[in-house]
N, C-alpha and C positions, 0 to 999 in steps of 0.2 A: 560522433559527439559522445562524450563520457558520460555515464549515469551521475544522478545525484547522490545515489547511495546504492552499494552492493552489499550483500551478506551471502554466506556460504553456509550450506546445509548437507546433511546427509539424510538419505532415503532409508527408512526403516521398515522391515517387512511389516509391521502392524499398519503402516501407512498404504499399503498396497491394496489392490483388489484381487480378484481370483486368477486374472491373468499375469499377476505379479508385475502390475505396472501402477505407479503411484495414483491413488485413487482421485478422481476429478474434484472432489470436495476439499482434499487437503491443499489444493493449489490456493483456494481461498483462504483457507487457515494460515498458510504460509506468507500470503499477501498481509495478511493482518499483522502476523508477528515481524514483518520486515518493516511495515509502517510503524508498529511500537518501536522498532530499533531505530529507525530514523528519526523519528520524533525526540526519542530519549537522547540521541546524539546533539540534538539541539537545545536540549535542556528542557524539553516539553514533556509533562506527565499528564496522565489522567487521573491520578490520584487526589484526593483532598475530600473534604466534607461536601456533603449534598448541597448545592448551591454554587459552588466554588469549581466544581470539576467540568473539564472540557469532555463532553460528551458527543459524539461522532457516529450516529446510526449510519449503517448503508442503506443507500437509497436505489443502487444500481450496481450490479455486479455481471461481468461477463469474461469468459476466457475461451481463447482459441488454443487448441491442442496441436502441436506439430509433431512431437517425437516422445515417445514414453521415456519415463524416469523410473529404473529399477532398483531393487533393494540393494542397499551398499554404495550407490553411485553419490557422489558428491556433486551438488550442484549449486549454481550461483543466481541468486535473484537479484535483478538490477531494478531499481526505480528510475525510469527513464524519462519521466515527466511528471510534474505536478502543476495543475491549472487551478490557480485560484480564483473562486468566484465570490460573491457578497458572503454567502453563508456555506458554500460548498468547496469541498477539495476533490479534484478528479485526480488519481493515481494511476499511471502507467507501469506496469510490471514486465518484465521479461525473464523467463527461466532458461538457464542454460546447463547443459550437461558438461562439467568441467572436464572429463576425461576425452569427450569427442569433440567439444565446442559447439555441439549442436543445440539450435534452438529447440526449446521442449515446448514452450507455452508462451502466449501473451495475453495478460490480462488487463482489464480495467475496472477500477472499483471507485465509485463515488460516494462521498459521506458529506454529510450535513451536519453544520454545528447545532447544538440542540440546547436550548434552554430548560433546564430540568424543572425550574419553579414555574414558568410559564407554559410548558408542554408545546412549544413551536420553535421552528428555527430561529437562529438569531446570528446577526453578523459576526464574521470572524473577527476575533479581538487584534488590534493593530499590532500589539507586539508581536503575536504569533504570525500574522502576516510578513512583518516585516523580517522574522527569522527564516520563514520559508523563501522569501525573495532573496535572503543573502545565501541561501543554501543552493540557489539556481531554480527555483520555482518560478513560474510566470502567470501574470493575470490574464484571466480570460480576456479574450478580444475585446468585446463590449467594455469592459472595466478599463483596459489599457489606453483606449482613445479617450476617456473622460480625465 
């Protein structure tokens, strides 16, 4: 199955740890960067005046590391799945070393749409839900059956 979105990056020395492997925390940064690029490709931005912005704080993050990424390596990040809940999005990411084709990491991040004025979760806007579905995202099982 092909990914919903792919982006290539390069590992910089400043992103590595003492063992010259991409530091674990940078995988999460790259996930967010890839998410932002994916949303931008759909015409979705988080910019705007207070009260109109799309805010999506992270409520869960995990990553399984399979193989290190070293300085200078070009790697690809695939968004392999996006699951749409009422107020949440679950993203699944896979990181691949482009030179070897080896899987480097699998990450999962869950975001919640946040109402800035009320300070609580809110339902994903219909327009955004439709754009995500058109891009290959899917509804969470309990929502798909209703």
